[in-house]
Residue, then its C-alpha position, 0 to 999 in steps of 0.5 A: m419219957e421227957r429229956t433235957g440235952v438228948t434225943v432218941r430218935e429211929k431211923g432207918r431200921d435203926w435207933y440212934v441217941f443225939a446229945n449236944f457236948n461242950g459245942q460238939r453234937k454227940a451222935r450214936k448208932i445202936g441197933p433195930g427193933a425193940t432191943g435196940k431202943k431199950a439200949a438207946d434209952k439206957l444211953a440216954a439216961q447215961w448221957e443226961a447223967a454226963l451232962v448234969l456232972a458237966r454243969g456242975g463243973d466235972d467236965q473229965a467224968a462227962t467226956k468219960i461217958f461220952a467217950a465210952r463206946p456202948v455194946p452194939v446191938v446186933r441185927t439179927a435176921s429171922p428165918k426164912a421160910g424160902p425165897t421171895l417172890a421178889e427174889v424167884l419171879p424174875a428168874w422164873i420169867d427169864s427160864r420161860e423165856a429161854s425154854g421157848a415158852i413165852r416169847a421176848g416181848s411178852a418176858m418184857v411185859y412180864r417183868s415189867i408188871v412184876k416190878t409195878w405191880i407184882t414186887p411192891h403187893l406181894g414180893h416180900l412173900t413166899a410161894r407158901q405165904v401167899t394166900r388167895p385173898q392177898i391176890g384178890a387185894l391186889i386186883a382191887k387196888m389195881a382197879e381202883a387205880k383204873r388199870a386195864r382188864t387185861m393187865v390184871g389178866h397177865v399179873t393172874k396169869i404170872l402167878s398161875s403159871y408160877f405156882r403151877s410149876l410149884l405145884l408139879a414138882d417133884p416132890p410139890q413145894i406148895d399144896s395148893n395154887p391161890a391164883a388157880d381161880l380168880r374170877d370172883y374177884i375179878r368180876l367183883h372189879y370188872s363186870k363182864k359188861a363193862k369188859k365187853a362195853s371198854q372193849a367195843i370199838t365206836r366211831r370215836d375210836i376211828f378216823t372218818a373217811d375224810e380224815i384218813t384222806r387228809i392223813k394222806q395227802a398230808a403224807k404225799v406231800t410232806d413225808p413221802r416215804l410214809y405215805p406207802f406205809l399208810e396205804v398198806a395200813f389203812s387197806t391191809g389192817l396190819r399191826f405196826g410191828e408187822l408192817c415194820a418186818l414186810r419183806k418183799d417177797d411177801i407181797k405178790a400174786g394180789k395179797v399180803h402174807v403175813e408172818k413175822a412181827w418186830s417186837l418193839n420191846a424186845h427188839r428182834l424178829e418173833d412170829t405175829k401175835d396170832s403165830e399163825p400165818r395169814d393173807v389179806p387181799v390187796s386191792k388194784e389201787l394199793a397194788a399200784i402204789l406199791k408197783d411205785w414203791y418198789q420201783v424206788r426201793r429197787a433204785e435204793g437196793w432191796g439190802e439183805l433183808e430185803l424190807v419193804f419199809p426199812h430204815s435208811a440203813n436198810n435194816h427194821g430202824y423204821v421205828v426209829a422217831f416213828w411215833h414223832r412222825w406220826n404226831r407231826l402228820l396228824k397235826r398236819a392233817k388237821v386230824a385229832h390225835k389217835a394211836f397208829h393202831a386206829t389204822r387197823h380198826c378203821f380197817a375192820s370197821y370199814a370192811l364191816l360197814a361195807g357189808i363184808r362178812p364178819e368172819l372173813v374180817q376175822k382171817w384176815l385181822g388174824h383173830s383166833v375166833l370170831s367172837l372177838t371180833l364180833d365183840v369188837y366190832r360189833t357197832f359196826i356190822p350193819t342190819h340188813e334186809s334179810d334179817a327181817r325176812d329171817a325174823e319171819k321165817l323163824g315166827d312162821l317156824v315157832g308159830c308166832 
């Protein structure tokens, strides 16, 4: 409907009416929805009539119309079928963490994923309203945004676990778990072949032997306290948090005992990612380096925590500003940037290239299954002469 001097506009969820009268801007907030739009149009017609009266010289009548307050449109809330995912998932994650079902670090990751992915796409729905195709659409959006398969796994794990808890309630709060089986959607967007290809480590993902030497030398000259830390990292394959959690008695008898890790997300000590303690052998060269480092720590004072690699205050603050030191070190060594986790990949890759049995490497890395080690580092498993001999034996057995 075309108007002269009066405007009806929707801002947010509410309708407003605007007009200019006697050099002043008039505005009225009416209300939301179709009812608000109808009431706004009605008031606009009255204001147009008032402007006609004003132009005819009857300012008194026009002023009276503009001064009148329309009956406000009440915002009616639609009945809720229950709490939405955005309302219940954060509290549910808190309860899982408090019960010990998930670690504090995992809870931090889950909260971030709920905020970033689940809430924007499914957060307005209740548990009964969520359907399998809707979760499939979320997986498609994550694939389109080139998010890793592991992140999709976090999303499906959160949803599946939450819906399963509703099914197990007494009485059950939902009829079925819409996130119970999403393999078809995941296969569609994350094929097994593509997953394995992205999971496998190649030579581009690790430092060359020359680069490792240059990194260590640069640390020895420019950042001496970082040097033994890097030696242990390259020689044992420990994760960053595991290195920060090492205590004096964890390294002895020619091995490193790994049981705890410092969580960067939760800022506290937790069990290792694998949840099972493991031992990694220490070479004679590394033992000599650690012997010198232990003398330095003894002179400094071990402190109550007896950390091998502490902050200056003898606490887990070693992580403070580490990434800046790591980036600066790589620049000084003139080595292309890689994440610190590449030190772990280097340990596993060079161990396999040296002919060490994959099951031993699996044990040292703390992988739960051998297939994970083989999938990630398969490009570094050398072909032995015995492979050809075994093939000949197989041919004799099957008659080929």
